[in-house]
PyMOL Python script that loads the backbone (N, CA, C, O; Angstrom):
from pymol import cmd

cmd.read_pdbstr("""\
ATOM      1  N   MET A   1      28.522 215.926  35.286  1.00  0.00           N
ATOM      2  CA  MET A   1      28.955 216.939  36.291  1.00  0.00           C
ATOM      3  C   MET A   1      28.715 216.081  37.708  1.00  0.00           C
ATOM      4  O   MET A   1      29.135 216.491  38.790  1.00  0.00           O
ATOM      5  N   ALA A   2      28.152 215.127  37.582  1.00  0.00           N
ATOM      6  CA  ALA A   2      28.121 214.499  38.677  1.00  0.00           C
ATOM      7  C   ALA A   2      29.793 213.957  39.340  1.00  0.00           C
ATOM      8  O   ALA A   2      30.250 214.010  40.482  1.00  0.00           O
ATOM      9  N   ALA A   3      30.336 213.481  38.133  1.00  0.00           N
ATOM     10  CA  ALA A   3      31.806 213.105  38.808  1.00  0.00           C
ATOM     11  C   ALA A   3      32.516 214.092  39.151  1.00  0.00           C
ATOM     12  O   ALA A   3      33.205 214.038  40.169  1.00  0.00           O
ATOM     13  N   ALA A   4      32.461 215.552  38.087  1.00  0.00           N
ATOM     14  CA  ALA A   4      33.135 216.699  38.943  1.00  0.00           C
ATOM     15  C   ALA A   4      32.427 217.131  40.104  1.00  0.00           C
ATOM     16  O   ALA A   4      33.185 217.595  40.955  1.00  0.00           O
ATOM     17  N   ARG A   5      31.306 217.131  40.392  1.00  0.00           N
ATOM     18  CA  ARG A   5      30.899 217.353  41.784  1.00  0.00           C
ATOM     19  C   ARG A   5      31.309 216.413  42.982  1.00  0.00           C
ATOM     20  O   ARG A   5      31.127 216.820  44.129  1.00  0.00           O
ATOM     21  N   ALA A   6      31.917 215.029  42.729  1.00  0.00           N
ATOM     22  CA  ALA A   6      31.816 214.042  43.618  1.00  0.00           C
ATOM     23  C   ALA A   6      33.134 214.580  43.906  1.00  0.00           C
ATOM     24  O   ALA A   6      33.392 214.931  45.057  1.00  0.00           O
ATOM     25  N   VAL A   7      34.066 214.690  42.898  1.00  0.00           N
ATOM     26  CA  VAL A   7      35.391 214.763  43.437  1.00  0.00           C
ATOM     27  C   VAL A   7      35.828 216.447  43.837  1.00  0.00           C
ATOM     28  O   VAL A   7      37.004 216.738  44.053  1.00  0.00           O
ATOM     29  N   GLY A   8      34.764 217.433  43.894  1.00  0.00           N
ATOM     30  CA  GLY A   8      35.007 218.502  44.413  1.00  0.00           C
ATOM     31  C   GLY A   8      35.255 219.663  43.490  1.00  0.00           C
ATOM     32  O   GLY A   8      35.683 220.745  43.893  1.00  0.00           O
ATOM     33  N   VAL A   9      34.953 219.383  42.179  1.00  0.00           N
ATOM     34  CA  VAL A   9      35.772 220.131  41.148  1.00  0.00           C
ATOM     35  C   VAL A   9      34.391 221.556  41.297  1.00  0.00           C
ATOM     36  O   VAL A   9      33.246 221.133  41.457  1.00  0.00           O
ATOM     37  N   GLU A  10      34.496 222.426  41.265  1.00  0.00           N
ATOM     38  CA  GLU A  10      33.421 223.605  41.264  1.00  0.00           C
ATOM     39  C   GLU A  10      33.240 224.481  39.815  1.00  0.00           C
ATOM     40  O   GLU A  10      32.522 225.476  39.719  1.00  0.00           O
ATOM     41  N   THR A  11      34.148 223.824  38.570  1.00  0.00           N
ATOM     42  CA  THR A  11      34.136 224.244  37.535  1.00  0.00           C
ATOM     43  C   THR A  11      32.539 224.387  36.881  1.00  0.00           C
ATOM     44  O   THR A  11      31.798 223.406  36.942  1.00  0.00           O
ATOM     45  N   PRO A  12      32.082 225.621  36.278  1.00  0.00           N
ATOM     46  CA  PRO A  12      30.903 225.992  36.319  1.00  0.00           C
ATOM     47  C   PRO A  12      30.506 224.906  34.878  1.00  0.00           C
ATOM     48  O   PRO A  12      31.283 224.321  34.122  1.00  0.00           O
ATOM     49  N   PHE A  13      29.273 224.932  34.889  1.00  0.00           N
ATOM     50  CA  PHE A  13      28.889 223.791  33.908  1.00  0.00           C
ATOM     51  C   PHE A  13      28.923 223.937  32.494  1.00  0.00           C
ATOM     52  O   PHE A  13      28.889 223.056  31.635  1.00  0.00           O
ATOM     53  N   LEU A  14      29.003 225.336  32.357  1.00  0.00           N
ATOM     54  CA  LEU A  14      29.127 225.625  30.718  1.00  0.00           C
ATOM     55  C   LEU A  14      30.615 225.886  30.401  1.00  0.00           C
ATOM     56  O   LEU A  14      30.910 226.412  29.328  1.00  0.00           O
ATOM     57  N   VAL A  15      31.560 225.538  31.293  1.00  0.00           N
ATOM     58  CA  VAL A  15      33.006 225.623  30.870  1.00  0.00           C
ATOM     59  C   VAL A  15      33.208 223.868  31.059  1.00  0.00           C
ATOM     60  O   VAL A  15      34.085 223.437  30.310  1.00  0.00           O
ATOM     61  N   ILE A  16      32.773 223.179  31.629  1.00  0.00           N
ATOM     62  CA  ILE A  16      32.876 221.898  31.440  1.00  0.00           C
ATOM     63  C   ILE A  16      32.101 221.121  30.069  1.00  0.00           C
ATOM     64  O   ILE A  16      32.556 220.159  29.451  1.00  0.00           O
ATOM     65  N   LEU A  17      30.976 221.745  29.838  1.00  0.00           N
ATOM     66  CA  LEU A  17      30.190 221.036  28.860  1.00  0.00           C
ATOM     67  C   LEU A  17      30.991 220.880  27.440  1.00  0.00           C
ATOM     68  O   LEU A  17      30.706 219.912  26.736  1.00  0.00           O
ATOM     69  N   PRO A  18      31.899 221.729  27.042  1.00  0.00           N
ATOM     70  CA  PRO A  18      32.311 221.559  25.694  1.00  0.00           C
ATOM     71  C   PRO A  18      33.667 220.621  25.686  1.00  0.00           C
ATOM     72  O   PRO A  18      34.270 220.381  24.640  1.00  0.00           O
ATOM     73  N   LEU A  19      34.130 220.057  27.133  1.00  0.00           N
ATOM     74  CA  LEU A  19      35.168 219.177  27.235  1.00  0.00           C
ATOM     75  C   LEU A  19      34.605 218.137  27.299  1.00  0.00           C
ATOM     76  O   LEU A  19      35.523 217.324  27.194  1.00  0.00           O
ATOM     77  N   VAL A  20      33.460 217.455  27.429  1.00  0.00           N
ATOM     78  CA  VAL A  20      32.736 216.295  27.928  1.00  0.00           C
ATOM     79  C   VAL A  20      32.839 215.603  26.544  1.00  0.00           C
ATOM     80  O   VAL A  20      33.447 214.536  26.632  1.00  0.00           O
ATOM     81  N   ALA A  21      32.341 215.960  25.058  1.00  0.00           N
ATOM     82  CA  ALA A  21      32.503 214.938  24.119  1.00  0.00           C
ATOM     83  C   ALA A  21      33.697 214.561  23.555  1.00  0.00           C
ATOM     84  O   ALA A  21      33.846 213.468  23.008  1.00  0.00           O
ATOM     85  N   PRO A  22      34.703 215.533  23.667  1.00  0.00           N
ATOM     86  CA  PRO A  22      36.146 215.069  23.205  1.00  0.00           C
ATOM     87  C   PRO A  22      37.026 213.967  24.063  1.00  0.00           C
ATOM     88  O   PRO A  22      37.872 213.161  23.676  1.00  0.00           O
ATOM     89  N   VAL A  23      36.503 214.243  25.373  1.00  0.00           N
ATOM     90  CA  VAL A  23      37.146 213.476  26.196  1.00  0.00           C
ATOM     91  C   VAL A  23      36.561 211.776  26.204  1.00  0.00           C
ATOM     92  O   VAL A  23      37.262 210.769  26.301  1.00  0.00           O
ATOM     93  N   LEU A  24      35.263 211.843  26.088  1.00  0.00           N
ATOM     94  CA  LEU A  24      34.546 210.456  25.950  1.00  0.00           C
ATOM     95  C   LEU A  24      34.535 209.862  24.603  1.00  0.00           C
ATOM     96  O   LEU A  24      34.217 208.715  24.290  1.00  0.00           O
ATOM     97  N   MET A  25      34.972 210.920  23.788  1.00  0.00           N
ATOM     98  CA  MET A  25      35.052 210.148  21.955  1.00  0.00           C
ATOM     99  C   MET A  25      36.699 209.411  22.402  1.00  0.00           C
ATOM    100  O   MET A  25      36.773 208.199  22.196  1.00  0.00           O
ATOM    101  N   THR A  26      37.837 210.032  22.928  1.00  0.00           N
ATOM    102  CA  THR A  26      38.844 209.185  23.295  1.00  0.00           C
ATOM    103  C   THR A  26      38.657 207.454  23.584  1.00  0.00           C
ATOM    104  O   THR A  26      39.314 206.489  23.193  1.00  0.00           O
ATOM    105  N   MET A  27      37.462 207.574  24.440  1.00  0.00           N
ATOM    106  CA  MET A  27      37.217 205.864  24.665  1.00  0.00           C
ATOM    107  C   MET A  27      36.912 205.057  23.689  1.00  0.00           C
ATOM    108  O   MET A  27      36.988 203.844  23.885  1.00  0.00           O
ATOM    109  N   LEU A  28      36.494 205.581  22.406  1.00  0.00           N
ATOM    110  CA  LEU A  28      35.934 204.697  21.300  1.00  0.00           C
ATOM    111  C   LEU A  28      37.606 204.246  20.526  1.00  0.00           C
ATOM    112  O   LEU A  28      37.617 203.387  19.645  1.00  0.00           O
ATOM    113  N   ILE A  29      38.812 204.867  20.935  1.00  0.00           N
ATOM    114  CA  ILE A  29      39.927 204.407  20.160  1.00  0.00           C
ATOM    115  C   ILE A  29      39.901 203.151  20.835  1.00  0.00           C
ATOM    116  O   ILE A  29      39.583 203.125  22.023  1.00  0.00           O
ATOM    117  N   PRO A  30      40.277 201.827  20.057  1.00  0.00           N
ATOM    118  CA  PRO A  30      40.615 200.698  20.801  1.00  0.00           C
ATOM    119  C   PRO A  30      41.790 200.057  20.877  1.00  0.00           C
ATOM    120  O   PRO A  30      42.122 199.004  20.335  1.00  0.00           O
ATOM    121  N   VAL A  31      42.606 201.011  21.835  1.00  0.00           N
ATOM    122  CA  VAL A  31      43.873 200.627  22.349  1.00  0.00           C
ATOM    123  C   VAL A  31      43.937 200.533  23.775  1.00  0.00           C
ATOM    124  O   VAL A  31      45.019 200.457  24.358  1.00  0.00           O
ATOM    125  N   THR A  32      42.632 200.534  24.477  1.00  0.00           N
ATOM    126  CA  THR A  32      42.579 200.587  25.931  1.00  0.00           C
ATOM    127  C   THR A  32      41.434 199.534  26.312  1.00  0.00           C
ATOM    128  O   THR A  32      40.767 198.858  25.529  1.00  0.00           O
ATOM    129  N   ILE A  33      41.374 199.563  27.666  1.00  0.00           N
ATOM    130  CA  ILE A  33      40.163 198.480  28.141  1.00  0.00           C
ATOM    131  C   ILE A  33      39.252 199.526  28.955  1.00  0.00           C
ATOM    132  O   ILE A  33      39.458 199.916  30.104  1.00  0.00           O
ATOM    133  N   ALA A  34      38.219 199.886  28.118  1.00  0.00           N
ATOM    134  CA  ALA A  34      37.145 200.565  28.537  1.00  0.00           C
ATOM    135  C   ALA A  34      37.599 202.216  28.645  1.00  0.00           C
ATOM    136  O   ALA A  34      36.981 203.061  29.293  1.00  0.00           O
ATOM    137  N   GLY A  35      38.615 202.411  27.986  1.00  0.00           N
ATOM    138  CA  GLY A  35      38.926 203.754  27.575  1.00  0.00           C
ATOM    139  C   GLY A  35      39.901 204.278  28.833  1.00  0.00           C
ATOM    140  O   GLY A  35      40.321 205.429  28.956  1.00  0.00           O
ATOM    141  N   TRP A  36      40.153 203.176  29.723  1.00  0.00           N
ATOM    142  CA  TRP A  36      41.033 203.716  30.919  1.00  0.00           C
ATOM    143  C   TRP A  36      42.380 204.064  30.366  1.00  0.00           C
ATOM    144  O   TRP A  36      42.874 203.460  29.414  1.00  0.00           O
ATOM    145  N   GLY A  37      43.120 205.330  31.167  1.00  0.00           N
ATOM    146  CA  GLY A  37      44.302 205.543  30.629  1.00  0.00           C
ATOM    147  C   GLY A  37      44.065 206.385  29.262  1.00  0.00           C
ATOM    148  O   GLY A  37      44.162 207.591  29.489  1.00  0.00           O
ATOM    149  N   LEU A  38      43.849 206.156  28.225  1.00  0.00           N
ATOM    150  CA  LEU A  38      43.637 207.120  27.204  1.00  0.00           C
ATOM    151  C   LEU A  38      42.485 208.242  27.580  1.00  0.00           C
ATOM    152  O   LEU A  38      42.658 209.343  27.057  1.00  0.00           O
ATOM    153  N   ARG A  39      41.661 208.131  28.185  1.00  0.00           N
ATOM    154  CA  ARG A  39      40.581 209.253  28.629  1.00  0.00           C
ATOM    155  C   ARG A  39      41.261 209.903  29.441  1.00  0.00           C
ATOM    156  O   ARG A  39      41.364 211.082  29.103  1.00  0.00           O
ATOM    157  N   GLU A  40      41.791 209.635  30.404  1.00  0.00           N
ATOM    158  CA  GLU A  40      42.729 210.449  31.572  1.00  0.00           C
ATOM    159  C   GLU A  40      43.613 211.435  30.818  1.00  0.00           C
ATOM    160  O   GLU A  40      43.654 212.662  30.904  1.00  0.00           O
ATOM    161  N   SER A  41      44.289 210.616  30.078  1.00  0.00           N
ATOM    162  CA  SER A  41      45.249 211.479  29.187  1.00  0.00           C
ATOM    163  C   SER A  41      44.586 212.752  28.284  1.00  0.00           C
ATOM    164  O   SER A  41      45.184 213.786  27.986  1.00  0.00           O
ATOM    165  N   ALA A  42      43.446 212.464  27.994  1.00  0.00           N
ATOM    166  CA  ALA A  42      42.791 213.488  27.231  1.00  0.00           C
ATOM    167  C   ALA A  42      42.175 214.522  27.737  1.00  0.00           C
ATOM    168  O   ALA A  42      42.038 215.585  27.130  1.00  0.00           O
ATOM    169  N   ALA A  43      41.643 214.232  29.199  1.00  0.00           N
ATOM    170  CA  ALA A  43      41.046 215.106  30.171  1.00  0.00           C
ATOM    171  C   ALA A  43      42.177 216.002  30.386  1.00  0.00           C
ATOM    172  O   ALA A  43      42.190 217.224  30.241  1.00  0.00           O
ATOM    173  N   ALA A  44      43.153 215.208  30.761  1.00  0.00           N
ATOM    174  CA  ALA A  44      44.475 216.460  31.382  1.00  0.00           C
ATOM    175  C   ALA A  44      44.958 217.232  30.209  1.00  0.00           C
ATOM    176  O   ALA A  44      45.152 218.429  30.418  1.00  0.00           O
ATOM    177  N   LEU A  45      45.197 216.760  28.968  1.00  0.00           N
ATOM    178  CA  LEU A  45      45.422 217.784  27.723  1.00  0.00           C
ATOM    179  C   LEU A  45      44.440 218.848  27.570  1.00  0.00           C
ATOM    180  O   LEU A  45      44.687 220.023  27.297  1.00  0.00           O
ATOM    181  N   LEU A  46      43.371 218.351  27.763  1.00  0.00           N
ATOM    182  CA  LEU A  46      41.883 219.379  27.354  1.00  0.00           C
ATOM    183  C   LEU A  46      41.842 219.865  28.325  1.00  0.00           C
ATOM    184  O   LEU A  46      42.192 220.979  27.933  1.00  0.00           O
ATOM    185  N   TRP A  47      41.659 220.022  29.640  1.00  0.00           N
ATOM    186  CA  TRP A  47      41.430 220.838  30.722  1.00  0.00           C
ATOM    187  C   TRP A  47      42.600 221.959  30.848  1.00  0.00           C
ATOM    188  O   TRP A  47      42.350 223.143  31.071  1.00  0.00           O
ATOM    189  N   GLY A  48      44.105 221.358  30.652  1.00  0.00           N
ATOM    190  CA  GLY A  48      44.838 222.174  30.754  1.00  0.00           C
ATOM    191  C   GLY A  48      45.134 223.098  29.548  1.00  0.00           C
ATOM    192  O   GLY A  48      45.866 224.085  29.622  1.00  0.00           O
ATOM    193  N   ALA A  49      44.361 222.596  28.194  1.00  0.00           N
ATOM    194  CA  ALA A  49      44.663 223.472  27.246  1.00  0.00           C
ATOM    195  C   ALA A  49      43.509 224.769  27.436  1.00  0.00           C
ATOM    196  O   ALA A  49      43.764 225.841  26.886  1.00  0.00           O
ATOM    197  N   VAL A  50      42.521 224.647  28.058  1.00  0.00           N
ATOM    198  CA  VAL A  50      41.636 225.834  28.301  1.00  0.00           C
ATOM    199  C   VAL A  50      41.672 226.468  29.608  1.00  0.00           C
ATOM    200  O   VAL A  50      40.795 227.234  30.006  1.00  0.00           O
ATOM    201  N   GLY A  51      42.870 226.080  30.374  1.00  0.00           N
ATOM    202  CA  GLY A  51      43.174 227.114  31.399  1.00  0.00           C
ATOM    203  C   GLY A  51      42.814 226.401  32.789  1.00  0.00           C
ATOM    204  O   GLY A  51      43.044 227.028  33.823  1.00  0.00           O
ATOM    205  N   LEU A  52      42.256 225.107  32.859  1.00  0.00           N
ATOM    206  CA  LEU A  52      41.835 224.493  33.951  1.00  0.00           C
ATOM    207  C   LEU A  52      43.148 223.751  34.479  1.00  0.00           C
ATOM    208  O   LEU A  52      44.158 223.562  33.803  1.00  0.00           O
ATOM    209  N   THR A  53      42.960 223.374  35.772  1.00  0.00           N
ATOM    210  CA  THR A  53      44.164 222.416  35.850  1.00  0.00           C
ATOM    211  C   THR A  53      43.966 221.210  35.543  1.00  0.00           C
ATOM    212  O   THR A  53      42.859 220.682  35.651  1.00  0.00           O
ATOM    213  N   ALA A  54      45.227 220.485  35.032  1.00  0.00           N
ATOM    214  CA  ALA A  54      44.998 218.803  34.486  1.00  0.00           C
ATOM    215  C   ALA A  54      44.503 217.786  35.565  1.00  0.00           C
ATOM    216  O   ALA A  54      43.718 216.853  35.391  1.00  0.00           O
ATOM    217  N   THR A  55      45.178 218.196  36.804  1.00  0.00           N
ATOM    218  CA  THR A  55      44.701 217.413  37.826  1.00  0.00           C
ATOM    219  C   THR A  55      43.257 217.244  38.003  1.00  0.00           C
ATOM    220  O   THR A  55      42.668 216.172  38.144  1.00  0.00           O
ATOM    221  N   ASP A  56      42.684 218.574  37.977  1.00  0.00           N
ATOM    222  CA  ASP A  56      41.065 218.234  38.025  1.00  0.00           C
ATOM    223  C   ASP A  56      40.468 217.511  37.031  1.00  0.00           C
ATOM    224  O   ASP A  56      39.457 216.820  37.163  1.00  0.00           O
ATOM    225  N   GLY A  57      41.245 217.715  35.816  1.00  0.00           N
ATOM    226  CA  GLY A  57      40.300 217.087  34.521  1.00  0.00           C
ATOM    227  C   GLY A  57      40.885 215.057  34.628  1.00  0.00           C
ATOM    228  O   GLY A  57      40.179 214.183  34.126  1.00  0.00           O
ATOM    229  N   VAL A  58      42.028 214.785  35.252  1.00  0.00           N
ATOM    230  CA  VAL A  58      41.938 213.644  35.485  1.00  0.00           C
ATOM    231  C   VAL A  58      41.336 213.070  36.556  1.00  0.00           C
ATOM    232  O   VAL A  58      40.974 211.898  36.457  1.00  0.00           O
ATOM    233  N   ALA A  59      41.148 213.722  37.638  1.00  0.00           N
ATOM    234  CA  ALA A  59      40.123 213.626  38.833  1.00  0.00           C
ATOM    235  C   ALA A  59      39.017 213.333  38.372  1.00  0.00           C
ATOM    236  O   ALA A  59      38.625 212.236  38.772  1.00  0.00           O
ATOM    237  N   VAL A  60      38.163 213.986  37.518  1.00  0.00           N
ATOM    238  CA  VAL A  60      37.031 213.937  37.249  1.00  0.00           C
ATOM    239  C   VAL A  60      36.917 212.835  36.025  1.00  0.00           C
ATOM    240  O   VAL A  60      35.827 212.446  35.604  1.00  0.00           O
ATOM    241  N   SER A  61      37.921 212.478  35.619  1.00  0.00           N
ATOM    242  CA  SER A  61      37.688 211.367  34.330  1.00  0.00           C
ATOM    243  C   SER A  61      38.033 209.855  34.987  1.00  0.00           C
ATOM    244  O   SER A  61      37.624 208.803  34.496  1.00  0.00           O
ATOM    245  N   VAL A  62      38.882 209.957  36.213  1.00  0.00           N
ATOM    246  CA  VAL A  62      38.657 208.757  37.050  1.00  0.00           C
ATOM    247  C   VAL A  62      37.461 208.556  37.784  1.00  0.00           C
ATOM    248  O   VAL A  62      37.132 207.409  38.085  1.00  0.00           O
ATOM    249  N   ALA A  63      36.740 209.578  38.123  1.00  0.00           N
ATOM    250  CA  ALA A  63      35.635 209.650  38.952  1.00  0.00           C
ATOM    251  C   ALA A  63      34.576 209.007  37.926  1.00  0.00           C
ATOM    252  O   ALA A  63      33.877 208.070  38.311  1.00  0.00           O
ATOM    253  N   TYR A  64      34.458 209.520  36.600  1.00  0.00           N
ATOM    254  CA  TYR A  64      33.433 208.814  35.862  1.00  0.00           C
ATOM    255  C   TYR A  64      33.798 207.539  35.517  1.00  0.00           C
ATOM    256  O   TYR A  64      32.817 206.802  35.418  1.00  0.00           O
ATOM    257  N   GLY A  65      34.845 207.010  35.299  1.00  0.00           N
ATOM    258  CA  GLY A  65      35.261 205.655  34.941  1.00  0.00           C
ATOM    259  C   GLY A  65      34.740 204.859  36.127  1.00  0.00           C
ATOM    260  O   GLY A  65      34.060 203.872  35.851  1.00  0.00           O
ATOM    261  N   LEU A  66      34.962 205.147  37.428  1.00  0.00           N
ATOM    262  CA  LEU A  66      34.725 204.406  38.394  1.00  0.00           C
ATOM    263  C   LEU A  66      33.153 204.257  38.696  1.00  0.00           C
ATOM    264  O   LEU A  66      32.685 203.234  39.196  1.00  0.00           O
ATOM    265  N   ILE A  67      32.305 205.494  38.308  1.00  0.00           N
ATOM    266  CA  ILE A  67      30.875 205.467  38.306  1.00  0.00           C
ATOM    267  C   ILE A  67      30.351 204.696  37.444  1.00  0.00           C
ATOM    268  O   ILE A  67      29.309 204.142  37.795  1.00  0.00           O
ATOM    269  N   VAL A  68      30.860 204.421  36.120  1.00  0.00           N
ATOM    270  CA  VAL A  68      30.359 203.472  35.041  1.00  0.00           C
ATOM    271  C   VAL A  68      30.964 202.263  35.423  1.00  0.00           C
ATOM    272  O   VAL A  68      30.597 201.327  34.713  1.00  0.00           O
ATOM    273  N   LEU A  69      31.714 201.983  36.246  1.00  0.00           N
ATOM    274  CA  LEU A  69      32.150 200.633  36.755  1.00  0.00           C
ATOM    275  C   LEU A  69      31.201 199.982  37.517  1.00  0.00           C
ATOM    276  O   LEU A  69      30.731 198.867  37.292  1.00  0.00           O
ATOM    277  N   VAL A  70      30.883 200.896  38.633  1.00  0.00           N
ATOM    278  CA  VAL A  70      30.136 200.441  39.457  1.00  0.00           C
ATOM    279  C   VAL A  70      28.759 200.272  39.033  1.00  0.00           C
ATOM    280  O   VAL A  70      28.036 199.429  39.563  1.00  0.00           O
ATOM    281  N   GLY A  71      28.332 201.093  38.031  1.00  0.00           N
ATOM    282  CA  GLY A  71      26.907 201.075  37.469  1.00  0.00           C
ATOM    283  C   GLY A  71      26.649 199.905  36.490  1.00  0.00           C
ATOM    284  O   GLY A  71      25.546 199.557  36.070  1.00  0.00           O
ATOM    285  N   SER A  72      28.127 199.230  36.129  1.00  0.00           N
ATOM    286  CA  SER A  72      27.859 197.799  35.281  1.00  0.00           C
ATOM    287  C   SER A  72      27.823 196.602  36.188  1.00  0.00           C
ATOM    288  O   SER A  72      27.685 195.439  35.809  1.00  0.00           O
ATOM    289  N   LEU A  73      27.949 196.977  37.319  1.00  0.00           N
ATOM    290  CA  LEU A  73      28.423 195.767  38.122  1.00  0.00           C
ATOM    291  C   LEU A  73      26.981 194.734  38.618  1.00  0.00           C
ATOM    292  O   LEU A  73      27.115 193.580  39.023  1.00  0.00           O
ATOM    293  N   PRO A  74      25.906 195.301  38.505  1.00  0.00           N
ATOM    294  CA  PRO A  74      24.612 194.491  38.683  1.00  0.00           C
ATOM    295  C   PRO A  74      24.359 193.756  37.313  1.00  0.00           C
ATOM    296  O   PRO A  74      23.890 192.622  37.409  1.00  0.00           O
ATOM    297  N   GLY A  75      24.617 194.267  35.995  1.00  0.00           N
ATOM    298  CA  GLY A  75      24.904 193.443  34.989  1.00  0.00           C
ATOM    299  C   GLY A  75      25.484 192.389  34.866  1.00  0.00           C
ATOM    300  O   GLY A  75      24.993 191.310  34.535  1.00  0.00           O
ATOM    301  N   ALA A  76      26.826 192.687  35.185  1.00  0.00           N
ATOM    302  CA  ALA A  76      27.858 191.445  35.477  1.00  0.00           C
ATOM    303  C   ALA A  76      27.418 190.659  36.349  1.00  0.00           C
ATOM    304  O   ALA A  76      27.679 189.506  36.007  1.00  0.00           O
ATOM    305  N   ALA A  77      26.767 190.712  37.503  1.00  0.00           N
ATOM    306  CA  ALA A  77      25.948 189.696  38.412  1.00  0.00           C
ATOM    307  C   ALA A  77      25.174 189.127  37.696  1.00  0.00           C
ATOM    308  O   ALA A  77      25.210 187.898  37.764  1.00  0.00           O
ATOM    309  N   VAL A  78      24.310 189.676  36.863  1.00  0.00           N
ATOM    310  CA  VAL A  78      23.128 188.825  36.339  1.00  0.00           C
ATOM    311  C   VAL A  78      23.798 188.067  35.273  1.00  0.00           C
ATOM    312  O   VAL A  78      23.312 186.940  35.179  1.00  0.00           O
ATOM    313  N   LEU A  79      24.575 188.254  34.587  1.00  0.00           N
ATOM    314  CA  LEU A  79      25.528 187.525  33.609  1.00  0.00           C
ATOM    315  C   LEU A  79      26.184 186.228  34.222  1.00  0.00           C
ATOM    316  O   LEU A  79      26.183 185.105  33.717  1.00  0.00           O
ATOM    317  N   ALA A  80      26.672 186.571  35.263  1.00  0.00           N
ATOM    318  CA  ALA A  80      27.279 185.665  35.857  1.00  0.00           C
ATOM    319  C   ALA A  80      26.299 184.460  36.453  1.00  0.00           C
ATOM    320  O   ALA A  80      26.508 183.255  36.316  1.00  0.00           O
ATOM    321  N   LEU A  81      25.367 184.972  37.032  1.00  0.00           N
ATOM    322  CA  LEU A  81      24.385 184.002  37.692  1.00  0.00           C
ATOM    323  C   LEU A  81      23.649 183.358  36.413  1.00  0.00           C
ATOM    324  O   LEU A  81      23.274 182.187  36.477  1.00  0.00           O
ATOM    325  N   GLY A  82      23.473 184.008  35.429  1.00  0.00           N
ATOM    326  CA  GLY A  82      22.928 183.521  34.365  1.00  0.00           C
ATOM    327  C   GLY A  82      23.505 182.462  33.656  1.00  0.00           C
ATOM    328  O   GLY A  82      22.825 181.732  32.936  1.00  0.00           O
ATOM    329  N   ARG A  83      24.892 182.307  33.832  1.00  0.00           N
ATOM    330  CA  ARG A  83      25.661 181.349  33.319  1.00  0.00           C
ATOM    331  C   ARG A  83      25.883 180.091  34.291  1.00  0.00           C
ATOM    332  O   ARG A  83      26.398 179.048  33.887  1.00  0.00           O
ATOM    333  N   ARG A  84      25.474 180.273  35.529  1.00  0.00           N
ATOM    334  CA  ARG A  84      25.343 179.251  36.542  1.00  0.00           C
ATOM    335  C   ARG A  84      24.319 178.126  36.086  1.00  0.00           C
ATOM    336  O   ARG A  84      24.417 176.908  35.937  1.00  0.00           O
ATOM    337  N   ALA A  85      23.212 179.123  35.914  1.00  0.00           N
ATOM    338  CA  ALA A  85      21.833 178.109  35.550  1.00  0.00           C
ATOM    339  C   ALA A  85      21.649 177.102  34.517  1.00  0.00           C
ATOM    340  O   ALA A  85      20.583 176.492  34.432  1.00  0.00           O
TER     341      ALA A  85
END
""", "prot")
cmd.dss("prot")
cmd.show_as("cartoon", "prot")
cmd.util.cbc("prot")
cmd.orient("prot")
């Protein structure tokens, strides 16, 4: 929901909720790096299948990916600094 609201998607929570698990499950398929590409494709297909715009699905998926990437940067910094010591 945070990613949806961040990109301005106003779709109700109860409409988005059933779409979350299938989209995130596509990240488990080991053919991409961190789910990029496959997650966005799944979002476009699923959102389009339930009558929402595929563009909104992709925007939410990209926003989610960026949120996760930014959230993991402190851990990457700790790992980088740990190797120097």
